[in-house]
N, C-alpha and C positions, 0 to 999 in steps of 0.2 A: 504494500500500500504506500503510495507516495505521500509526501508531507502535505500536499495540497488537499488530499482527501481526508486527512485526520480532522476530527472535530476540534481539537485544540487550536487549529489554524484559524478558525472562524472567530471574528470579533464583532460582526454585525448581525443582529438578530433579525427575525422575520418581519417584525413590525417596522424596524428601522429600514430594512431593505425596501419594503413596500413604499414607505414614505419617500425614500430617495427616488424610486422610479416615478412616483406620482409627481414629485418636484421637477424631475427632468422632462416629463411629458408636458407639464404646465409651462416650463421655460420654452420648449420647442413650439408649443401652441402660440405663445406670445410672439416668438420669432416669425412664425408663419402668418399670423393674422393681424398683428399690430404694425402700424407704419412707424418703424424705429430708424434711427440713424444706423448706418452700416457698422459703426463701431460697436454699438450695443447688440446688434444682431450677431456679430462675430463673437463678442464676449459671452453672450448667453448660449450660443451654439457650442463653443469650445468648453465652457464650464459644465454643460450637461453630459458630455462624453464621459469624464471620469466618475461623475455621480452614478450613472448607470453601470459603468464597468465595476466599480467597487460594490454596488448593490448585488450584481450578479455573482461576483467573486465571494461575497459575504466577508470581505476583509477590507479594512481601511487603515492606511499607514499612519494617519494622524491619531486614530484611536490607539494604535500600537505604541506610538511615541508617548502618549500621555497615560497609557494604562487603562483605557476605558474598554469595556466589553458589554455589549447589549444582548448577548446570547444567554440562554438559560442552560446552565450545566445541570444535568440530571443527577450527577453524582453528589452534588452538594445538598445538604439538608436545609 
């Protein structure tokens, strides 16, 4: 089993991942429907890529740096 598949690797929970995907969908909806400057379109588009990527991977490097974990460990009481 690879390191990526181990449960200890994950630090983003299901609710957190869902909210991240919804946030990225909202940002892309704004990009596609609202008349924004090209700079804001670019910023929102580029920022939504890692948001979705980290939600799908269920791992966030910033969470890792500050020691935050939103997953539920079933072994802890």
